[in-house]
PyMOL commands that place a pseudoatom at each C-alpha (Angstrom):
pseudoatom trace, name=CA, resn=MET, resi=1, chain=A, elem=C, hetatm=0, pos=[-18.357, -0.919, -30.783]
pseudoatom trace, name=CA, resn=ALA, resi=2, chain=A, elem=C, hetatm=0, pos=[-14.933, -3.252, -31.243]
pseudoatom trace, name=CA, resn=PRO, resi=3, chain=A, elem=C, hetatm=0, pos=[-12.320, -1.624, -29.039]
pseudoatom trace, name=CA, resn=ASP, resi=4, chain=A, elem=C, hetatm=0, pos=[-9.877, -1.608, -32.576]
pseudoatom trace, name=CA, resn=THR, resi=5, chain=A, elem=C, hetatm=0, pos=[-12.170, 0.743, -34.344]
pseudoatom trace, name=CA, resn=SER, resi=6, chain=A, elem=C, hetatm=0, pos=[-12.230, 4.562, -34.300]
pseudoatom trace, name=CA, resn=ARG, resi=7, chain=A, elem=C, hetatm=0, pos=[-15.277, 6.328, -34.311]
pseudoatom trace, name=CA, resn=GLY, resi=8, chain=A, elem=C, hetatm=0, pos=[-14.091, 10.557, -33.902]
pseudoatom trace, name=CA, resn=PRO, resi=9, chain=A, elem=C, hetatm=0, pos=[-10.263, 10.027, -34.382]
pseudoatom trace, name=CA, resn=LYS, resi=10, chain=A, elem=C, hetatm=0, pos=[-7.917, 13.568, -33.121]
pseudoatom trace, name=CA, resn=GLY, resi=11, chain=A, elem=C, hetatm=0, pos=[-4.537, 13.669, -32.980]
pseudoatom trace, name=CA, resn=LEU, resi=12, chain=A, elem=C, hetatm=0, pos=[-2.168, 10.578, -34.462]
pseudoatom trace, name=CA, resn=PRO, resi=13, chain=A, elem=C, hetatm=0, pos=[1.135, 11.314, -32.553]
pseudoatom trace, name=CA, resn=LEU, resi=14, chain=A, elem=C, hetatm=0, pos=[3.989, 8.668, -32.857]
pseudoatom trace, name=CA, resn=ASN, resi=15, chain=A, elem=C, hetatm=0, pos=[5.991, 8.065, -29.951]
pseudoatom trace, name=CA, resn=ARG, resi=16, chain=A, elem=C, hetatm=0, pos=[9.907, 6.553, -30.090]
pseudoatom trace, name=CA, resn=ASP, resi=17, chain=A, elem=C, hetatm=0, pos=[8.699, 3.284, -30.648]
pseudoatom trace, name=CA, resn=GLY, resi=18, chain=A, elem=C, hetatm=0, pos=[6.463, 4.123, -33.494]
pseudoatom trace, name=CA, resn=HIS, resi=19, chain=A, elem=C, hetatm=0, pos=[3.098, 3.455, -31.637]
pseudoatom trace, name=CA, resn=ILE, resi=20, chain=A, elem=C, hetatm=0, pos=[0.073, 5.664, -33.104]
pseudoatom trace, name=CA, resn=TRP, resi=21, chain=A, elem=C, hetatm=0, pos=[-1.679, 7.273, -30.521]
pseudoatom trace, name=CA, resn=VAL, resi=22, chain=A, elem=C, hetatm=0, pos=[-5.234, 8.160, -31.291]
pseudoatom trace, name=CA, resn=VAL, resi=23, chain=A, elem=C, hetatm=0, pos=[-7.682, 10.131, -29.300]
pseudoatom trace, name=CA, resn=ASP, resi=24, chain=A, elem=C, hetatm=0, pos=[-11.244, 8.843, -30.364]
pseudoatom trace, name=CA, resn=ALA, resi=25, chain=A, elem=C, hetatm=0, pos=[-13.449, 11.888, -29.398]
pseudoatom trace, name=CA, resn=VAL, resi=26, chain=A, elem=C, hetatm=0, pos=[-16.892, 9.729, -29.749]
pseudoatom trace, name=CA, resn=GLN, resi=27, chain=A, elem=C, hetatm=0, pos=[-15.862, 6.846, -27.724]
pseudoatom trace, name=CA, resn=GLN, resi=28, chain=A, elem=C, hetatm=0, pos=[-13.814, 9.234, -25.437]
pseudoatom trace, name=CA, resn=ARG, resi=29, chain=A, elem=C, hetatm=0, pos=[-10.786, 7.217, -24.972]
pseudoatom trace, name=CA, resn=VAL, resi=30, chain=A, elem=C, hetatm=0, pos=[-7.089, 6.782, -26.218]
pseudoatom trace, name=CA, resn=GLN, resi=31, chain=A, elem=C, hetatm=0, pos=[-6.034, 3.954, -27.931]
pseudoatom trace, name=CA, resn=VAL, resi=32, chain=A, elem=C, hetatm=0, pos=[-2.522, 2.964, -29.237]
pseudoatom trace, name=CA, resn=PHE, resi=33, chain=A, elem=C, hetatm=0, pos=[-1.775, 0.746, -32.619]
pseudoatom trace, name=CA, resn=ASP, resi=34, chain=A, elem=C, hetatm=0, pos=[1.289, -0.363, -33.971]
pseudoatom trace, name=CA, resn=THR, resi=35, chain=A, elem=C, hetatm=0, pos=[2.849, 0.348, -37.310]
pseudoatom trace, name=CA, resn=GLU, resi=36, chain=A, elem=C, hetatm=0, pos=[0.990, -2.121, -38.848]
pseudoatom trace, name=CA, resn=GLY, resi=37, chain=A, elem=C, hetatm=0, pos=[-2.779, -0.889, -36.970]
pseudoatom trace, name=CA, resn=GLN, resi=38, chain=A, elem=C, hetatm=0, pos=[-2.916, -3.630, -34.919]
pseudoatom trace, name=CA, resn=LEU, resi=39, chain=A, elem=C, hetatm=0, pos=[-4.414, -2.328, -31.644]
pseudoatom trace, name=CA, resn=LEU, resi=40, chain=A, elem=C, hetatm=0, pos=[-1.909, -2.478, -29.103]
pseudoatom trace, name=CA, resn=ILE, resi=41, chain=A, elem=C, hetatm=0, pos=[-4.060, -1.069, -25.617]
pseudoatom trace, name=CA, resn=TYR, resi=42, chain=A, elem=C, hetatm=0, pos=[-6.759, 1.599, -25.050]
pseudoatom trace, name=CA, resn=PHE, resi=43, chain=A, elem=C, hetatm=0, pos=[-7.617, 3.690, -21.844]
pseudoatom trace, name=CA, resn=GLY, resi=44, chain=A, elem=C, hetatm=0, pos=[-10.126, 5.835, -20.823]
pseudoatom trace, name=CA, resn=GLN, resi=45, chain=A, elem=C, hetatm=0, pos=[-13.687, 6.003, -20.569]
pseudoatom trace, name=CA, resn=PRO, resi=46, chain=A, elem=C, hetatm=0, pos=[-16.518, 9.288, -20.562]
pseudoatom trace, name=CA, resn=GLY, resi=47, chain=A, elem=C, hetatm=0, pos=[-16.221, 11.068, -17.459]
pseudoatom trace, name=CA, resn=ASN, resi=48, chain=A, elem=C, hetatm=0, pos=[-14.493, 13.872, -15.522]
pseudoatom trace, name=CA, resn=TRP, resi=49, chain=A, elem=C, hetatm=0, pos=[-12.145, 11.894, -13.078]
pseudoatom trace, name=CA, resn=PRO, resi=50, chain=A, elem=C, hetatm=0, pos=[-8.778, 11.426, -13.639]
pseudoatom trace, name=CA, resn=GLY, resi=51, chain=A, elem=C, hetatm=0, pos=[-8.019, 9.053, -16.633]
pseudoatom trace, name=CA, resn=GLN, resi=52, chain=A, elem=C, hetatm=0, pos=[-11.655, 9.618, -18.097]
pseudoatom trace, name=CA, resn=PHE, resi=53, chain=A, elem=C, hetatm=0, pos=[-12.294, 11.864, -20.824]
pseudoatom trace, name=CA, resn=SER, resi=54, chain=A, elem=C, hetatm=0, pos=[-15.114, 14.643, -21.805]
pseudoatom trace, name=CA, resn=ALA, resi=55, chain=A, elem=C, hetatm=0, pos=[-14.839, 15.558, -25.340]
pseudoatom trace, name=CA, resn=PRO, resi=56, chain=A, elem=C, hetatm=0, pos=[-11.324, 14.849, -25.647]
pseudoatom trace, name=CA, resn=TYR, resi=57, chain=A, elem=C, hetatm=0, pos=[-10.043, 17.309, -28.539]
pseudoatom trace, name=CA, resn=ASP, resi=58, chain=A, elem=C, hetatm=0, pos=[-6.141, 16.810, -29.047]
pseudoatom trace, name=CA, resn=ILE, resi=59, chain=A, elem=C, hetatm=0, pos=[-3.273, 14.288, -27.965]
pseudoatom trace, name=CA, resn=ALA, resi=60, chain=A, elem=C, hetatm=0, pos=[0.401, 15.099, -27.916]
pseudoatom trace, name=CA, resn=ILE, resi=61, chain=A, elem=C, hetatm=0, pos=[4.029, 13.063, -27.163]
pseudoatom trace, name=CA, resn=ASP, resi=62, chain=A, elem=C, hetatm=0, pos=[6.338, 14.133, -25.047]
pseudoatom trace, name=CA, resn=PRO, resi=63, chain=A, elem=C, hetatm=0, pos=[9.145, 11.427, -26.156]
pseudoatom trace, name=CA, resn=LYS, resi=64, chain=A, elem=C, hetatm=0, pos=[11.644, 12.635, -24.093]
pseudoatom trace, name=CA, resn=ASN, resi=65, chain=A, elem=C, hetatm=0, pos=[9.740, 12.629, -20.581]
pseudoatom trace, name=CA, resn=ASN, resi=66, chain=A, elem=C, hetatm=0, pos=[7.825, 9.394, -22.243]
pseudoatom trace, name=CA, resn=ARG, resi=67, chain=A, elem=C, hetatm=0, pos=[4.308, 11.286, -21.479]
pseudoatom trace, name=CA, resn=VAL, resi=68, chain=A, elem=C, hetatm=0, pos=[1.195, 11.583, -23.401]
pseudoatom trace, name=CA, resn=VAL, resi=69, chain=A, elem=C, hetatm=0, pos=[-0.725, 15.050, -23.196]
pseudoatom trace, name=CA, resn=THR, resi=70, chain=A, elem=C, hetatm=0, pos=[-4.578, 14.835, -23.873]
pseudoatom trace, name=CA, resn=SER, resi=71, chain=A, elem=C, hetatm=0, pos=[-6.686, 17.814, -23.977]
pseudoatom trace, name=CA, resn=GLU, resi=72, chain=A, elem=C, hetatm=0, pos=[-10.571, 18.218, -23.747]
pseudoatom trace, name=CA, resn=GLN, resi=73, chain=A, elem=C, hetatm=0, pos=[-12.772, 21.062, -24.880]
pseudoatom trace, name=CA, resn=PHE, resi=74, chain=A, elem=C, hetatm=0, pos=[-15.246, 20.213, -22.328]
pseudoatom trace, name=CA, resn=PRO, resi=75, chain=A, elem=C, hetatm=0, pos=[-14.381, 20.869, -18.977]
pseudoatom trace, name=CA, resn=GLY, resi=76, chain=A, elem=C, hetatm=0, pos=[-11.490, 22.258, -21.009]
pseudoatom trace, name=CA, resn=ARG, resi=77, chain=A, elem=C, hetatm=0, pos=[-8.489, 20.554, -19.202]
pseudoatom trace, name=CA, resn=VAL, resi=78, chain=A, elem=C, hetatm=0, pos=[-5.221, 18.763, -20.095]
pseudoatom trace, name=CA, resn=GLN, resi=79, chain=A, elem=C, hetatm=0, pos=[-4.525, 15.199, -18.385]
pseudoatom trace, name=CA, resn=VAL, resi=80, chain=A, elem=C, hetatm=0, pos=[-0.641, 14.076, -18.510]
pseudoatom trace, name=CA, resn=PHE, resi=81, chain=A, elem=C, hetatm=0, pos=[0.077, 10.271, -18.668]
pseudoatom trace, name=CA, resn=ARG, resi=82, chain=A, elem=C, hetatm=0, pos=[3.112, 8.061, -18.516]
pseudoatom trace, name=CA, resn=TYR, resi=83, chain=A, elem=C, hetatm=0, pos=[3.704, 5.782, -20.653]
pseudoatom trace, name=CA, resn=VAL, resi=84, chain=A, elem=C, hetatm=0, pos=[6.265, 2.624, -20.700]
pseudoatom trace, name=CA, resn=THR, resi=85, chain=A, elem=C, hetatm=0, pos=[8.061, 1.943, -23.702]
pseudoatom trace, name=CA, resn=ASP, resi=86, chain=A, elem=C, hetatm=0, pos=[8.908, -1.321, -25.286]
pseudoatom trace, name=CA, resn=ALA, resi=87, chain=A, elem=C, hetatm=0, pos=[12.818, -1.258, -24.183]
pseudoatom trace, name=CA, resn=GLU, resi=88, chain=A, elem=C, hetatm=0, pos=[11.442, -0.447, -20.694]
pseudoatom trace, name=CA, resn=ALA, resi=89, chain=A, elem=C, hetatm=0, pos=[9.031, -3.346, -20.883]
pseudoatom trace, name=CA, resn=ALA, resi=90, chain=A, elem=C, hetatm=0, pos=[11.526, -5.746, -22.018]
pseudoatom trace, name=CA, resn=SER, resi=91, chain=A, elem=C, hetatm=0, pos=[13.849, -4.697, -19.280]
pseudoatom trace, name=CA, resn=GLU, resi=92, chain=A, elem=C, hetatm=0, pos=[10.905, -5.011, -16.313]
pseudoatom trace, name=CA, resn=LYS, resi=93, chain=A, elem=C, hetatm=0, pos=[10.398, -8.404, -18.273]
pseudoatom trace, name=CA, resn=ALA, resi=94, chain=A, elem=C, hetatm=0, pos=[13.750, -9.748, -18.343]
pseudoatom trace, name=CA, resn=SER, resi=95, chain=A, elem=C, hetatm=0, pos=[14.278, -8.656, -14.435]
pseudoatom trace, name=CA, resn=ARG, resi=96, chain=A, elem=C, hetatm=0, pos=[11.015, -10.500, -13.114]
pseudoatom trace, name=CA, resn=GLU, resi=97, chain=A, elem=C, hetatm=0, pos=[11.932, -13.478, -15.137]
pseudoatom trace, name=CA, resn=ALA, resi=98, chain=A, elem=C, hetatm=0, pos=[15.672, -13.614, -13.713]
pseudoatom trace, name=CA, resn=GLN, resi=99, chain=A, elem=C, hetatm=0, pos=[13.680, -13.287, -10.227]
pseudoatom trace, name=CA, resn=PRO, resi=100, chain=A, elem=C, hetatm=0, pos=[13.453, -17.036, -8.525]
pseudoatom trace, name=CA, resn=ASP, resi=101, chain=A, elem=C, hetatm=0, pos=[9.512, -18.305, -8.900]
pseudoatom trace, name=CA, resn=SER, resi=102, chain=A, elem=C, hetatm=0, pos=[7.837, -17.411, -5.696]
pseudoatom trace, name=CA, resn=THR, resi=103, chain=A, elem=C, hetatm=0, pos=[5.620, -20.391, -6.057]
pseudoatom trace, name=CA, resn=THR, resi=104, chain=A, elem=C, hetatm=0, pos=[8.643, -22.814, -5.802]
pseudoatom trace, name=CA, resn=THR, resi=105, chain=A, elem=C, hetatm=0, pos=[9.678, -20.926, -2.683]
pseudoatom trace, name=CA, resn=LYS, resi=106, chain=A, elem=C, hetatm=0, pos=[8.216, -22.129, 0.866]
pseudoatom trace, name=CA, resn=PRO, resi=107, chain=A, elem=C, hetatm=0, pos=[6.308, -19.172, 2.323]
pseudoatom trace, name=CA, resn=ALA, resi=108, chain=A, elem=C, hetatm=0, pos=[7.093, -18.003, 6.026]
pseudoatom trace, name=CA, resn=GLU, resi=109, chain=A, elem=C, hetatm=0, pos=[5.082, -19.716, 8.602]
pseudoatom trace, name=CA, resn=ALA, resi=110, chain=A, elem=C, hetatm=0, pos=[2.641, -17.473, 10.743]
pseudoatom trace, name=CA, resn=PRO, resi=111, chain=A, elem=C, hetatm=0, pos=[3.003, -17.691, 14.275]
pseudoatom trace, name=CA, resn=ALA, resi=112, chain=A, elem=C, hetatm=0, pos=[0.428, -19.823, 15.815]
pseudoatom trace, name=CA, resn=GLN, resi=113, chain=A, elem=C, hetatm=0, pos=[-2.565, -17.876, 17.189]
pseudoatom trace, name=CA, resn=LYS, resi=114, chain=A, elem=C, hetatm=0, pos=[-4.825, -19.206, 20.076]
pseudoatom trace, name=CA, resn=SER, resi=115, chain=A, elem=C, hetatm=0, pos=[-8.413, -19.478, 18.632]
pseudoatom trace, name=CA, resn=PRO, resi=116, chain=A, elem=C, hetatm=0, pos=[-10.299, -16.700, 20.647]
pseudoatom trace, name=CA, resn=GLU, resi=117, chain=A, elem=C, hetatm=0, pos=[-12.788, -18.706, 23.133]
pseudoatom trace, name=CA, resn=ALA, resi=118, chain=A, elem=C, hetatm=0, pos=[-16.359, -18.917, 22.922]
pseudoatom trace, name=CA, resn=ALA, resi=119, chain=A, elem=C, hetatm=0, pos=[-18.539, -17.092, 25.657]
pseudoatom trace, name=CA, resn=PRO, resi=120, chain=A, elem=C, hetatm=0, pos=[-20.297, -18.961, 27.815]
pseudoatom trace, name=CA, resn=PRO, resi=121, chain=A, elem=C, hetatm=0, pos=[-24.001, -19.718, 27.096]
pseudoatom trace, name=CA, resn=LYS, resi=122, chain=A, elem=C, hetatm=0, pos=[-26.189, -17.048, 28.511]
pseudoatom trace, name=CA, resn=SER, resi=123, chain=A, elem=C, hetatm=0, pos=[-29.192, -19.611, 29.109]
pseudoatom trace, name=CA, resn=ASP, resi=124, chain=A, elem=C, hetatm=0, pos=[-30.136, -23.297, 28.951]
pseudoatom trace, name=CA, resn=ALA, resi=125, chain=A, elem=C, hetatm=0, pos=[-31.938, -22.696, 25.179]
pseudoatom trace, name=CA, resn=ALA, resi=126, chain=A, elem=C, hetatm=0, pos=[-28.336, -20.963, 24.006]
pseudoatom trace, name=CA, resn=ALA, resi=127, chain=A, elem=C, hetatm=0, pos=[-26.513, -23.857, 25.222]
pseudoatom trace, name=CA, resn=LYS, resi=128, chain=A, elem=C, hetatm=0, pos=[-28.695, -26.291, 23.445]
pseudoatom trace, name=CA, resn=ALA, resi=129, chain=A, elem=C, hetatm=0, pos=[-28.521, -24.196, 20.256]
pseudoatom trace, name=CA, resn=GLN, resi=130, chain=A, elem=C, hetatm=0, pos=[-24.406, -24.488, 20.498]
pseudoatom trace, name=CA, resn=GLY, resi=131, chain=A, elem=C, hetatm=0, pos=[-24.685, -28.118, 20.708]
pseudoatom trace, name=CA, resn=LEU, resi=132, chain=A, elem=C, hetatm=0, pos=[-23.303, -27.575, 24.411]
pseudoatom trace, name=CA, resn=VAL, resi=133, chain=A, elem=C, hetatm=0, pos=[-26.391, -29.599, 25.927]
pseudoatom trace, name=CA, resn=THR, resi=134, chain=A, elem=C, hetatm=0, pos=[-28.442, -32.509, 24.524]
pseudoatom trace, name=CA, resn=PRO, resi=135, chain=A, elem=C, hetatm=0, pos=[-31.816, -32.682, 25.491]
for i in range(1, 135): cmd.bond("trace and resi %d" % i, "trace and resi %d" % (i + 1))
show_as sticks, trace
zoom trace
C-alpha cells in the first residue's frame, strides 16, 4: 500500500503549522499531511515497542509543548512524541548552512601508530605459509 493512503484514519488534529495529523489504525502508524493533503512524513509500524503501534485509537496535539499524543486500545497505552515545527526546522537549516562546510576543511591528522609485529612462525611449514622461507 502506498504510504500516502490511509486505511483506518482516526483523529485529525492540526498543529500550529496547519499540518494534519492522522493515526491510521489499519497500517498502525501516524501520518502527517500538509493543507493540500500531500503526505509530509509518517512514522510507526505494528508492534509493542516505543514508536510502534498496536491498535492505535486516537491522536491529540499539544501545541504549547510541540507534542503529539497517541492512544492505543491494546495494550492500553499512551505514547508522547515531540515534533519539530516549521520555524524550528527553518532555524536549524539556516544554522547548518551558516557553518563552514566540513568537507573543505582539512581533518586533524591522527598520530602515527606503530604496526604490531607478527609473531615469529612456530615451524618451517608456518614460515613457508607466511612467505618468510622460500622452498
